[in-house]
Structures are given as C-alpha cells and as structure tokens.
Biopython code that builds the backbone (N, CA, C, O; Angstrom):
import numpy as np
from Bio.PDB.StructureBuilder import StructureBuilder

atoms = [
    (1, "MET", "N", (0.839, -1.177, 0.000)),
    (1, "MET", "CA", (0.000, 0.000, 0.000)),
    (1, "MET", "C", (0.876, 1.229, 0.000)),
    (1, "MET", "O", (1.985, 1.219, 0.535)),
    (2, "ASP", "N", (0.374, 2.284, -0.602)),
    (2, "ASP", "CA", (1.137, 3.497, -0.736)),
    (2, "ASP", "C", (0.533, 4.573, 0.151)),
    (2, "ASP", "O", (-0.600, 4.998, -0.076)),
    (3, "PHE", "N", (1.270, 5.017, 1.151)),
    (3, "PHE", "CA", (0.816, 6.065, 2.050)),
    (3, "PHE", "C", (1.821, 7.190, 2.040)),
    (3, "PHE", "O", (3.024, 6.971, 1.900)),
    (4, "GLN", "N", (1.313, 8.395, 2.191)),
    (4, "GLN", "CA", (2.196, 9.547, 2.227)),
    (4, "GLN", "C", (2.945, 9.561, 3.547)),
    (4, "GLN", "O", (2.356, 9.351, 4.607)),
    (5, "ASP", "N", (4.231, 9.808, 3.478)),
    (5, "ASP", "CA", (5.054, 9.936, 4.669)),
    (5, "ASP", "C", (4.598, 11.168, 5.443)),
    (5, "ASP", "O", (4.534, 12.254, 4.867)),
    (6, "PRO", "N", (4.273, 11.032, 6.758)),
    (6, "PRO", "CA", (3.808, 12.185, 7.520)),
    (6, "PRO", "C", (4.856, 13.287, 7.626)),
    (6, "PRO", "O", (4.514, 14.415, 7.980)),
    (7, "ASN", "N", (6.136, 12.993, 7.326)),
    (7, "ASN", "CA", (7.177, 14.010, 7.380)),
    (7, "ASN", "C", (7.450, 14.634, 6.023)),
    (7, "ASN", "O", (8.321, 15.495, 5.892)),
    (8, "SER", "N", (6.706, 14.199, 5.011)),
    (8, "SER", "CA", (6.953, 14.729, 3.670)),
    (8, "SER", "C", (6.406, 16.142, 3.549)),
    (8, "SER", "O", (5.637, 16.605, 4.391)),
    (9, "VAL", "N", (6.815, 16.809, 2.492)),
    (9, "VAL", "CA", (6.390, 18.179, 2.270)),
    (9, "VAL", "C", (5.029, 18.185, 1.585)),
    (9, "VAL", "O", (4.815, 17.467, 0.609)),
    (10, "ASN", "N", (4.123, 18.989, 2.095)),
    (10, "ASN", "CA", (2.797, 19.160, 1.529)),
    (10, "ASN", "C", (2.933, 20.057, 0.308)),
    (10, "ASN", "O", (3.539, 21.123, 0.416)),
    (11, "PRO", "N", (2.393, 19.673, -0.860)),
    (11, "PRO", "CA", (2.538, 20.500, -2.053)),
    (11, "PRO", "C", (1.877, 21.869, -1.919)),
    (11, "PRO", "O", (2.237, 22.796, -2.644)),
    (12, "HIS", "N", (0.919, 22.011, -1.007)),
    (12, "HIS", "CA", (0.235, 23.281, -0.803)),
    (12, "HIS", "C", (0.930, 24.142, 0.249)),
    (12, "HIS", "O", (0.547, 25.289, 0.481)),
    (13, "ASN", "N", (1.944, 23.581, 0.872)),
    (13, "ASN", "CA", (2.661, 24.288, 1.921)),
    (13, "ASN", "C", (4.099, 23.806, 1.866)),
    (13, "ASN", "O", (4.342, 22.599, 1.887)),
    (14, "SER", "N", (5.040, 24.703, 1.798)),
    (14, "SER", "CA", (6.437, 24.305, 1.614)),
    (14, "SER", "C", (7.089, 23.769, 2.876)),
    (14, "SER", "O", (8.209, 23.262, 2.813)),
    (15, "SER", "N", (6.421, 23.864, 4.029)),
    (15, "SER", "CA", (7.032, 23.363, 5.260)),
    (15, "SER", "C", (6.637, 21.912, 5.493)),
    (15, "SER", "O", (5.532, 21.508, 5.135)),
    (16, "PRO", "N", (7.541, 21.113, 6.098)),
    (16, "PRO", "CA", (7.199, 19.719, 6.385)),
    (16, "PRO", "C", (6.040, 19.633, 7.373)),
    (16, "PRO", "O", (5.887, 20.479, 8.255)),
    (17, "GLN", "N", (5.227, 18.588, 7.204)),
    (17, "GLN", "CA", (4.115, 18.371, 8.112)),
    (17, "GLN", "C", (4.629, 17.742, 9.402)),
    (17, "GLN", "O", (5.482, 16.856, 9.349)),
    (18, "PRO", "N", (4.130, 18.180, 10.565)),
    (18, "PRO", "CA", (4.556, 17.554, 11.810)),
    (18, "PRO", "C", (4.037, 16.124, 11.881)),
    (18, "PRO", "O", (2.943, 15.825, 11.404)),
    (19, "GLN", "N", (4.821, 15.259, 12.471)),
    (19, "GLN", "CA", (4.389, 13.869, 12.613)),
    (19, "GLN", "C", (3.355, 13.804, 13.718)),
    (19, "GLN", "O", (3.597, 14.287, 14.824)),
    (20, "ASN", "N", (2.220, 13.219, 13.436)),
    (20, "ASN", "CA", (1.129, 13.096, 14.382)),
    (20, "ASN", "C", (0.888, 11.614, 14.605)),
    (20, "ASN", "O", (0.431, 10.915, 13.701)),
    (21, "GLN", "N", (1.190, 11.132, 15.795)),
    (21, "GLN", "CA", (1.071, 9.703, 16.096)),
    (21, "GLN", "C", (-0.374, 9.215, 15.994)),
    (21, "GLN", "O", (-0.605, 8.048, 15.678)),
    (22, "CYS", "N", (-1.335, 10.076, 16.251)),
    (22, "CYS", "CA", (-2.740, 9.669, 16.167)),
    (22, "CYS", "C", (-3.154, 9.364, 14.735)),
    (22, "CYS", "O", (-4.057, 8.559, 14.506)),
    (23, "LEU", "N", (-2.502, 10.000, 13.774)),
    (23, "LEU", "CA", (-2.889, 9.828, 12.383)),
    (23, "LEU", "C", (-1.813, 9.108, 11.581)),
    (23, "LEU", "O", (-1.631, 9.367, 10.391)),
    (24, "SER", "N", (-1.109, 8.210, 12.242)),
    (24, "SER", "CA", (-0.105, 7.433, 11.522)),
    (24, "SER", "C", (-0.809, 6.551, 10.500)),
    (24, "SER", "O", (-1.982, 6.221, 10.679)),
    (25, "PRO", "N", (-0.116, 6.164, 9.431)),
    (25, "PRO", "CA", (-0.754, 5.277, 8.442)),
    (25, "PRO", "C", (-1.354, 4.022, 9.078)),
    (25, "PRO", "O", (-2.437, 3.588, 8.685)),
    (26, "HIS", "N", (-0.665, 3.443, 10.050)),
    (26, "HIS", "CA", (-1.181, 2.239, 10.721)),
    (26, "HIS", "C", (-2.499, 2.544, 11.423)),
    (26, "HIS", "O", (-3.462, 1.791, 11.284)),
    (27, "ASN", "N", (-2.551, 3.648, 12.181)),
    (27, "ASN", "CA", (-3.784, 3.998, 12.886)),
    (27, "ASN", "C", (-4.915, 4.310, 11.918)),
    (27, "ASN", "O", (-6.066, 3.951, 12.168)),
    (28, "LEU", "N", (-4.596, 4.971, 10.824)),
    (28, "LEU", "CA", (-5.623, 5.265, 9.829)),
    (28, "LEU", "C", (-6.194, 3.987, 9.230)),
    (28, "LEU", "O", (-7.400, 3.901, 8.996)),
    (29, "ILE", "N", (-5.351, 3.003, 8.982)),
    (29, "ILE", "CA", (-5.819, 1.714, 8.448)),
    (29, "ILE", "C", (-6.756, 1.051, 9.446)),
    (29, "ILE", "O", (-7.811, 0.545, 9.064)),
    (30, "VAL", "N", (-6.381, 1.048, 10.719)),
    (30, "VAL", "CA", (-7.204, 0.424, 11.756)),
    (30, "VAL", "C", (-8.556, 1.128, 11.858)),
    (30, "VAL", "O", (-9.600, 0.475, 11.874)),
    (31, "ILE", "N", (-8.536, 2.453, 11.927)),
    (31, "ILE", "CA", (-9.778, 3.219, 12.058)),
    (31, "ILE", "C", (-10.667, 2.997, 10.837)),
    (31, "ILE", "O", (-11.862, 2.734, 10.975)),
    (32, "TYR", "N", (-10.091, 3.101, 9.658)),
    (32, "TYR", "CA", (-10.877, 2.921, 8.430)),
    (32, "TYR", "C", (-11.448, 1.504, 8.345)),
    (32, "TYR", "O", (-12.586, 1.327, 7.910)),
    (33, "THR", "N", (-10.684, 0.505, 8.750)),
    (33, "THR", "CA", (-11.163, -0.883, 8.718)),
    (33, "THR", "C", (-12.342, -1.070, 9.658)),
    (33, "THR", "O", (-13.343, -1.680, 9.281)),
    (34, "VAL", "N", (-12.240, -0.557, 10.870)),
    (34, "VAL", "CA", (-13.332, -0.699, 11.843)),
    (34, "VAL", "C", (-14.587, -0.005, 11.337)),
    (34, "VAL", "O", (-15.676, -0.577, 11.398)),
    (35, "VAL", "N", (-14.452, 1.213, 10.839)),
    (35, "VAL", "CA", (-15.609, 1.941, 10.325)),
    (35, "VAL", "C", (-16.212, 1.210, 9.128)),
    (35, "VAL", "O", (-17.434, 1.139, 8.997)),
    (36, "SER", "N", (-15.376, 0.674, 8.268)),
    (36, "SER", "CA", (-15.876, -0.068, 7.096)),
    (36, "SER", "C", (-16.621, -1.328, 7.509)),
    (36, "SER", "O", (-17.644, -1.665, 6.913)),
    (37, "ILE", "N", (-16.123, -2.026, 8.519)),
    (37, "ILE", "CA", (-16.816, -3.218, 9.029)),
    (37, "ILE", "C", (-18.194, -2.827, 9.561)),
    (37, "ILE", "O", (-19.183, -3.506, 9.285)),
    (38, "LEU", "N", (-18.261, -1.735, 10.322)),
    (38, "LEU", "CA", (-19.545, -1.293, 10.861)),
    (38, "LEU", "C", (-20.519, -0.912, 9.742)),
    (38, "LEU", "O", (-21.706, -1.228, 9.823)),
    (39, "ILE", "N", (-20.032, -0.246, 8.716)),
    (39, "ILE", "CA", (-20.891, 0.111, 7.577)),
    (39, "ILE", "C", (-21.410, -1.153, 6.884)),
    (39, "ILE", "O", (-22.596, -1.252, 6.567)),
    (40, "GLN", "N", (-20.522, -2.109, 6.655)),
    (40, "GLN", "CA", (-20.922, -3.357, 5.999)),
    (40, "GLN", "C", (-21.910, -4.136, 6.856)),
    (40, "GLN", "O", (-22.859, -4.724, 6.338)),
    (41, "MET", "N", (-21.685, -4.140, 8.173)),
    (41, "MET", "CA", (-22.594, -4.828, 9.079)),
    (41, "MET", "C", (-23.979, -4.173, 9.025)),
    (41, "MET", "O", (-24.996, -4.866, 9.024)),
    (42, "LYS", "N", (-24.013, -2.845, 8.982)),
    (42, "LYS", "CA", (-25.294, -2.126, 8.875)),
    (42, "LYS", "C", (-26.010, -2.506, 7.587)),
    (42, "LYS", "O", (-27.217, -2.744, 7.594)),
    (43, "GLU", "N", (-25.269, -2.566, 6.478)),
    (43, "GLU", "CA", (-25.875, -2.899, 5.190)),
    (43, "GLU", "C", (-26.400, -4.336, 5.156)),
    (43, "GLU", "O", (-27.459, -4.594, 4.583)),
    (44, "GLN", "N", (-25.664, -5.273, 5.768)),
    (44, "GLN", "CA", (-26.062, -6.683, 5.712)),
    (44, "GLN", "C", (-27.069, -7.068, 6.787)),
    (44, "GLN", "O", (-27.969, -7.870, 6.540)),
    (45, "LEU", "N", (-26.916, -6.492, 7.989)),
    (45, "LEU", "CA", (-27.726, -6.946, 9.121)),
    (45, "LEU", "C", (-28.671, -5.891, 9.672)),
    (45, "LEU", "O", (-29.556, -6.206, 10.468)),
    (46, "GLY", "N", (-28.492, -4.646, 9.258)),
    (46, "GLY", "CA", (-29.344, -3.565, 9.734)),
    (46, "GLY", "C", (-28.665, -2.724, 10.802)),
    (46, "GLY", "O", (-27.669, -3.119, 11.409)),
    (47, "LEU", "N", (-29.242, -1.557, 11.003)),
    (47, "LEU", "CA", (-28.683, -0.583, 11.935)),
    (47, "LEU", "C", (-28.660, -1.101, 13.374)),
    (47, "LEU", "O", (-27.674, -0.913, 14.087)),
    (48, "GLU", "N", (-29.741, -1.750, 13.797)),
    (48, "GLU", "CA", (-29.815, -2.231, 15.180)),
    (48, "GLU", "C", (-28.715, -3.257, 15.469)),
    (48, "GLU", "O", (-28.071, -3.193, 16.516)),
    (49, "ALA", "N", (-28.499, -4.192, 14.560)),
    (49, "ALA", "CA", (-27.445, -5.193, 14.750)),
    (49, "ALA", "C", (-26.074, -4.534, 14.808)),
    (49, "ALA", "O", (-25.231, -4.919, 15.619)),
    (50, "MET", "N", (-25.846, -3.539, 13.948)),
    (50, "MET", "CA", (-24.570, -2.839, 13.949)),
    (50, "MET", "C", (-24.354, -2.129, 15.283)),
    (50, "MET", "O", (-23.265, -2.201, 15.853)),
    (51, "LEU", "N", (-25.383, -1.446, 15.783)),
    (51, "LEU", "CA", (-25.270, -0.732, 17.055)),
    (51, "LEU", "C", (-25.040, -1.692, 18.217)),
    (51, "LEU", "O", (-24.245, -1.403, 19.111)),
    (52, "GLU", "N", (-25.727, -2.829, 18.213)),
    (52, "GLU", "CA", (-25.529, -3.828, 19.274)),
    (52, "GLU", "C", (-24.087, -4.324, 19.273)),
    (52, "GLU", "O", (-23.459, -4.431, 20.326)),
    (53, "TYR", "N", (-23.571, -4.625, 18.095)),
    (53, "TYR", "CA", (-22.191, -5.097, 17.973)),
    (53, "TYR", "C", (-21.216, -4.028, 18.469)),
    (53, "TYR", "O", (-20.302, -4.317, 19.240)),
    (54, "MET", "N", (-21.421, -2.805, 18.022)),
    (54, "MET", "CA", (-20.528, -1.714, 18.386)),
    (54, "MET", "C", (-20.522, -1.500, 19.903)),
    (54, "MET", "O", (-19.458, -1.341, 20.502)),
    (55, "GLU", "N", (-21.688, -1.495, 20.513)),
    (55, "GLU", "CA", (-21.782, -1.285, 21.954)),
    (55, "GLU", "C", (-21.165, -2.446, 22.736)),
    (55, "GLU", "O", (-20.482, -2.227, 23.736)),
    (56, "CYS", "N", (-21.403, -3.673, 22.285)),
    (56, "CYS", "CA", (-20.818, -4.841, 22.942)),
    (56, "CYS", "C", (-19.298, -4.800, 22.861)),
    (56, "CYS", "O", (-18.609, -5.061, 23.847)),
    (57, "TYR", "N", (-18.779, -4.471, 21.679)),
    (57, "TYR", "CA", (-17.331, -4.409, 21.474)),
    (57, "TYR", "C", (-16.717, -3.305, 22.326)),
    (57, "TYR", "O", (-15.634, -3.485, 22.882)),
    (58, "ALA", "N", (-17.393, -2.169, 22.434)),
    (58, "ALA", "CA", (-16.895, -1.069, 23.261)),
    (58, "ALA", "C", (-16.851, -1.483, 24.730)),
    (58, "ALA", "O", (-15.902, -1.151, 25.440)),
    (59, "ARG", "N", (-17.874, -2.207, 25.189)),
    (59, "ARG", "CA", (-17.881, -2.685, 26.579)),
    (59, "ARG", "C", (-16.726, -3.645, 26.836)),
    (59, "ARG", "O", (-16.075, -3.576, 27.878)),
    (60, "LEU", "N", (-16.471, -4.552, 25.872)),
    (60, "LEU", "CA", (-15.362, -5.494, 26.029)),
    (60, "LEU", "C", (-14.022, -4.766, 26.113)),
    (60, "LEU", "O", (-13.178, -5.111, 26.940)),
    (61, "LEU", "N", (-13.826, -3.762, 25.258)),
    (61, "LEU", "CA", (-12.584, -2.989, 25.281)),
    (61, "LEU", "C", (-12.442, -2.233, 26.598)),
    (61, "LEU", "O", (-11.360, -2.207, 27.183)),
    (62, "ALA", "N", (-13.518, -1.622, 27.064)),
    (62, "ALA", "CA", (-13.474, -0.869, 28.319)),
    (62, "ALA", "C", (-13.173, -1.791, 29.496)),
    (62, "ALA", "O", (-12.391, -1.442, 30.381)),
    (63, "HIS", "N", (-13.791, -2.956, 29.501)),
    (63, "HIS", "CA", (-13.565, -3.923, 30.586)),
    (63, "HIS", "C", (-12.110, -4.403, 30.594)),
    (63, "HIS", "O", (-11.528, -4.617, 31.657)),
    (64, "ALA", "N", (-11.539, -4.567, 29.420)),
    (64, "ALA", "CA", (-10.159, -5.056, 29.312)),
    (64, "ALA", "C", (-9.141, -3.995, 29.720)),
    (64, "ALA", "O", (-8.019, -4.329, 30.101)),
    (65, "ASN", "N", (-9.523, -2.710, 29.642)),
    (65, "ASN", "CA", (-8.573, -1.649, 29.962)),
    (65, "ASN", "C", (-9.298, -0.472, 30.622)),
    (65, "ASN", "O", (-9.638, 0.502, 29.951)),
    (66, "PRO", "N", (-9.539, -0.561, 31.948)),
    (66, "PRO", "CA", (-10.277, 0.498, 32.652)),
    (66, "PRO", "C", (-9.596, 1.871, 32.580)),
    (66, "PRO", "O", (-10.283, 2.891, 32.530)),
    (67, "LYS", "N", (-8.273, 1.911, 32.572)),
    (67, "LYS", "CA", (-7.576, 3.203, 32.484)),
    (67, "LYS", "C", (-7.855, 3.875, 31.140)),
    (67, "LYS", "O", (-8.053, 5.088, 31.069)),
    (68, "MET", "N", (-7.869, 3.074, 30.081)),
    (68, "MET", "CA", (-8.184, 3.612, 28.764)),
    (68, "MET", "C", (-9.619, 4.134, 28.751)),
    (68, "MET", "O", (-9.884, 5.221, 28.237)),
    (69, "GLU", "N", (-10.537, 3.361, 29.313)),
    (69, "GLU", "CA", (-11.943, 3.781, 29.357)),
    (69, "GLU", "C", (-12.076, 5.124, 30.066)),
    (69, "GLU", "O", (-12.780, 6.013, 29.589)),
    (70, "TYR", "N", (-11.406, 5.271, 31.198)),
    (70, "TYR", "CA", (-11.469, 6.522, 31.957)),
    (70, "TYR", "C", (-10.918, 7.687, 31.131)),
    (70, "TYR", "O", (-11.527, 8.755, 31.076)),
    (71, "ALA", "N", (-9.778, 7.482, 30.498)),
    (71, "ALA", "CA", (-9.156, 8.540, 29.697)),
    (71, "ALA", "C", (-10.046, 8.933, 28.519)),
    (71, "ALA", "O", (-10.190, 10.118, 28.217)),
    (72, "VAL", "N", (-10.633, 7.957, 27.862)),
    (72, "VAL", "CA", (-11.496, 8.235, 26.714)),
    (72, "VAL", "C", (-12.759, 8.961, 27.169)),
    (72, "VAL", "O", (-13.195, 9.910, 26.518)),
    (73, "ARG", "N", (-13.340, 8.529, 28.265)),
    (73, "ARG", "CA", (-14.547, 9.207, 28.775)),
    (73, "ARG", "C", (-14.247, 10.666, 29.117)),
    (73, "ARG", "O", (-15.065, 11.545, 28.848)),
    (74, "ARG", "N", (-13.089, 10.924, 29.704)),
    (74, "ARG", "CA", (-12.706, 12.309, 30.025)),
    (74, "ARG", "C", (-12.513, 13.119, 28.750)),
    (74, "ARG", "O", (-12.944, 14.269, 28.671)),
    (75, "ALA", "N", (-11.869, 12.523, 27.755)),
    (75, "ALA", "CA", (-11.648, 13.232, 26.494)),
    (75, "ALA", "C", (-12.982, 13.541, 25.808)),
    (75, "ALA", "O", (-13.178, 14.646, 25.302)),
    (76, "ILE", "N", (-13.885, 12.580, 25.790)),
    (76, "ILE", "CA", (-15.187, 12.779, 25.151)),
    (76, "ILE", "C", (-15.987, 13.857, 25.868)),
    (76, "ILE", "O", (-16.729, 14.604, 25.231)),
    (77, "ALA", "N", (-15.843, 13.947, 27.188)),
    (77, "ALA", "CA", (-16.558, 14.968, 27.954)),
    (77, "ALA", "C", (-16.160, 16.379, 27.519)),
    (77, "ALA", "O", (-16.927, 17.324, 27.703)),
    (78, "LEU", "N", (-14.975, 16.524, 26.949)),
    (78, "LEU", "CA", (-14.488, 17.831, 26.495)),
    (78, "LEU", "C", (-14.888, 18.147, 25.057)),
    (78, "LEU", "O", (-14.644, 19.253, 24.575)),
    (79, "MET", "N", (-15.491, 17.196, 24.380)),
    (79, "MET", "CA", (-15.839, 17.360, 22.972)),
    (79, "MET", "C", (-17.277, 17.846, 22.811)),
    (79, "MET", "O", (-18.131, 17.603, 23.664)),
    (80, "ASN", "N", (-17.524, 18.535, 21.705)),
    (80, "ASN", "CA", (-18.865, 18.960, 21.345)),
    (80, "ASN", "C", (-19.381, 17.964, 20.299)),
    (80, "ASN", "O", (-19.142, 18.128, 19.103)),
    (81, "ILE", "N", (-20.082, 16.944, 20.763)),
    (81, "ILE", "CA", (-20.536, 15.859, 19.899)),
    (81, "ILE", "C", (-21.500, 16.358, 18.827)),
    (81, "ILE", "O", (-21.428, 15.921, 17.678)),
    (82, "GLU", "N", (-22.397, 17.264, 19.190)),
    (82, "GLU", "CA", (-23.336, 17.798, 18.201)),
    (82, "GLU", "C", (-22.606, 18.536, 17.087)),
    (82, "GLU", "O", (-22.961, 18.401, 15.915)),
    (83, "LYS", "N", (-21.589, 19.316, 17.444)),
    (83, "LYS", "CA", (-20.810, 20.043, 16.434)),
    (83, "LYS", "C", (-20.046, 19.066, 15.545)),
    (83, "LYS", "O", (-19.959, 19.266, 14.334)),
    (84, "MET", "N", (-19.499, 18.020, 16.135)),
    (84, "MET", "CA", (-18.783, 17.010, 15.346)),
    (84, "MET", "C", (-19.723, 16.402, 14.305)),
    (84, "MET", "O", (-19.348, 16.239, 13.145)),
    (85, "HIS", "N", (-20.943, 16.070, 14.724)),
    (85, "HIS", "CA", (-21.927, 15.486, 13.824)),
    (85, "HIS", "C", (-22.270, 16.468, 12.716)),
    (85, "HIS", "O", (-22.278, 16.101, 11.541)),
    (86, "TYR", "N", (-22.552, 17.703, 13.080)),
    (86, "TYR", "CA", (-22.890, 18.728, 12.086)),
    (86, "TYR", "C", (-21.735, 18.914, 11.092)),
    (86, "TYR", "O", (-21.945, 18.920, 9.879)),
    (87, "ASP", "N", (-20.524, 19.066, 11.618)),
    (87, "ASP", "CA", (-19.359, 19.273, 10.753)),
    (87, "ASP", "C", (-19.153, 18.105, 9.787)),
    (87, "ASP", "O", (-18.804, 18.314, 8.625)),
    (88, "ALA", "N", (-19.368, 16.886, 10.263)),
    (88, "ALA", "CA", (-19.178, 15.715, 9.399)),
    (88, "ALA", "C", (-20.208, 15.692, 8.273)),
    (88, "ALA", "O", (-19.880, 15.346, 7.138)),
    (89, "LEU", "N", (-21.434, 16.053, 8.580)),
    (89, "LEU", "CA", (-22.498, 16.029, 7.577)),
    (89, "LEU", "C", (-22.420, 17.197, 6.613)),
    (89, "LEU", "O", (-22.944, 17.113, 5.502)),
    (90, "HIS", "N", (-21.786, 18.270, 7.009)),
    (90, "HIS", "CA", (-21.737, 19.464, 6.181)),
    (90, "HIS", "C", (-20.326, 19.765, 5.681)),
    (90, "HIS", "O", (-20.037, 20.883, 5.254)),
    (91, "HIS", "N", (-19.458, 18.773, 5.735)),
    (91, "HIS", "CA", (-18.089, 18.939, 5.252)),
    (91, "HIS", "C", (-18.100, 19.106, 3.755)),
    (91, "HIS", "O", (-18.667, 18.285, 3.034)),
    (92, "LYS", "N", (-17.481, 20.153, 3.288)),
    (92, "LYS", "CA", (-17.400, 20.398, 1.843)),
    (92, "LYS", "C", (-16.153, 19.747, 1.304)),
    (92, "LYS", "O", (-15.061, 19.926, 1.842)),
    (93, "LYS", "N", (-16.320, 18.987, 0.234)),
    (93, "LYS", "CA", (-15.187, 18.281, -0.374)),
    (93, "LYS", "C", (-14.519, 19.138, -1.390)),
    (93, "LYS", "O", (-13.543, 18.715, -2.009)),
]
sb = StructureBuilder()
sb.init_structure("model")
sb.init_model(0)
sb.init_chain("A")
sb.init_seg("    ")
for serial, (resi, resn, name, xyz) in enumerate(atoms, 1):
    if name == "N":
        sb.init_residue(resn, " ", resi, " ")
    sb.init_atom(name, np.array(xyz, "f"), 0.0, 1.0, " ", f" {name:<3s}", serial, name[0])
structure = sb.get_structure()
C-alpha cells in the first residue's frame, strides 16, 4: 500500500508536516477498517445489529482496559458531539 510519509512536504505548503502519532498510516488503516466493518454490518444486518455489535465491542474494550476507558470518557466529555456530527455532515469536499 502506498501512504504519504507524515514528514513529507505538503505540495500546498512548503514546510514539512509535523508527525502526528494519532494519524499514523497504521492507525488510519485500523480506524478505516473498523468503520468499514460497521458500515458493511449495517448494510447486511441492519442498523440495530450494527449498534448492538458496536456497543458490545466497546464494553469489552473498556472492561479489558479500565484506564483507557477513563481517559477516553474524560476526552469525550471535552468534545462537542453535536458540532462534530454537524461538521461531518456538512463537510465540503
């Protein structure tokens, strides 16, 4: 697979892009794969089945790592979920 090096120069900006560990090619692959699985599950089994799976999987992850669950819950508490939803639906390509 061909991914852009996070340290490469952006053609729209002559300065190198800072390396962001959250958006590494590996993390992007993982995130995109999970989202794609959920979309496919919704298409094949319906929205309710997808939501049940997602919630069950989230509970399993939280149970396996309580410190991660706490950190994620704190981070989410600082986010504006409604704005995130609006921005995603109204993103101009």
